[in-house]
C-alpha positions as CSV (number, residue, x, y, z in Angstrom):
1,X,-26.0,45.0,72.4
2,X,-26.4,42.7,75.3
3,X,-25.4,44.1,78.6
4,X,-22.7,42.4,80.5
5,X,-23.5,40.6,83.8
6,X,-20.1,41.8,85.1
7,X,-19.1,45.4,86.0
8,X,-15.9,46.9,84.5
9,X,-14.4,46.8,88.0
10,X,-15.2,43.1,88.3
11,X,-13.7,42.4,84.9
12,X,-10.6,44.3,85.7
13,X,-10.4,42.4,89.0
14,X,-10.5,39.0,87.1
15,X,-7.7,40.0,84.8
16,X,-5.6,41.1,87.8
17,X,-6.2,37.8,89.5
18,X,-4.9,36.0,86.3
19,X,-1.9,38.4,86.0
20,X,-1.1,37.6,89.7
21,X,-0.5,34.0,88.7
22,X,-3.9,32.2,89.0
23,X,-4.5,29.9,86.1
24,X,-6.8,31.3,83.5
25,X,-9.0,28.1,83.9
26,X,-9.3,28.7,87.6
27,X,-10.3,32.3,87.2
28,X,-12.9,31.3,84.6
29,X,-14.4,28.5,86.7
30,X,-14.6,30.8,89.9
31,X,-16.3,33.6,88.1
32,X,-18.5,31.4,85.7
33,X,-17.3,32.4,82.3
34,X,-15.7,30.8,79.4
35,X,-12.0,31.2,78.5
36,X,-13.0,32.8,75.2
37,X,-15.0,35.5,77.0
38,X,-12.1,36.0,79.5
39,X,-9.7,36.6,76.7
40,X,-12.1,39.0,75.0
41,X,-12.4,40.9,78.2
42,X,-8.6,40.9,78.5
43,X,-8.2,42.4,75.0
44,X,-10.6,45.1,75.8
45,X,-9.6,45.9,79.4
46,X,-6.1,44.6,79.9
47,X,-3.6,47.2,81.3
48,X,-6.4,49.5,82.5
49,X,-7.4,50.3,86.2
50,X,-10.8,51.0,87.4
51,X,-10.2,54.8,87.2
52,X,-9.4,54.4,83.5
53,X,-12.7,53.0,82.8
54,X,-14.5,55.9,84.6
55,X,-12.6,58.3,82.5
56,X,-13.6,56.4,79.3
57,X,-17.3,56.7,80.2
58,X,-17.1,60.5,80.4
59,X,-15.9,60.9,76.8
């Protein structure tokens, strides 16, 4: 499987920006990803914090 060029912390940061009110198109443009990829990340990491992802890695 291809490795993401974004860390989990960066992905969660992007999701938090969008949840704070920034339009999805603007978040995608600033970070250089497609809206489809953003929504795929949001489905996987939505509602998580950075500490949650560290806990998942240890399983």
